[in-house]
N, C-alpha and C positions, 0 to 999 in steps of 0.2 A: 850090777842089781838086777838076782836070778829074775827066775819067772817067778817066784816064789814068794817073794820080799814082792817083787813086784805087784800082785795078785791080795797081797797083804793093803799096800796103799792106797792101793785102789777101794779094795773096801775099810779103810778106816774114811777116808774120801764120804764115801756115798751114804757110811755110818754119821756121818757129820750132818753132811744135805742135809739124811731126813731125818735130823735133832734142828736145825734149825728150820726147816719146812715148819714141823709140830709146834715147833712155836710160835711163829707164824699166824699158822688156820687155827692155834689157844687165843695169838689177840686178836688176829682178822677174825672171828665168830666172837669176840667178847667186845670187840669196839662197833661191830653188826649189833649186837643182844642195847649196847646202849643207845645205840641209837633211835630203830625198835623203839623198848622203854622212853626212849625222847616221844618224836610220835606222836603213840599210846597218850601220853601225857598230854600232850600237846592237845591231840584230837578229844582228849576226853573236858579239857578244862572247857576252848569253844562252842562243845555239843553242849555242857553245859550251860554257855552263858545267849548261847540260843535260844534252850527252852523255858531261860527266864525271861527271856525278852521276849516269845511266842507266846509267854502266860501273861505277861503286860499289853499286849494289841488286845492280849483275846477277851480278859479286862477289859480293857476299855473298849472293844466295838461291844462289851456284851450291859456298859453304862449307856450306852446310847437308845435318846429316847424317840420317838416323832415326834414331826415340829408343824407346827401350824402352818408354815410354810410346806411341807412335802405334797409334793406331787402324788395324785392319783393316772394312776395307769389312765390312756384313756380305751375307755367296752370297745371287743371286739366290732370289730362287722360283721350287720347280718348279713349285705349279699356283697359275694365278689363284684371288681367292677367292672365295665366293659369293658373288651380292651380299648383300646386306643384305634380312631382311626386313622387311616395312611392315604393320605392324597396319593391321587394316585399318576402316575409320569405322562404328561402328555403324548410327549414326544418319543416314546416308547410305542411298540409296533405287541399289536395285542393278540 
């Protein structure tokens, strides 16, 4: 087998490898696109469910009315309380 024939065989093998790699690449891209589409659909469905739940919660909150048992907040103090007296330590040298 001469060098020309060896080169032709090598070129043919490389060409076949390129064809296989291109086919694998196309398959990988298609698979990735399917995964992305599935995740997108799932995310859209979850988002719609979340908004429906939030709408329901907001409607329930809007329907709440204060009752007679509702306490009113205590009035704010008009004067700040004095600092508490600290007991002096008789054992301490001053």
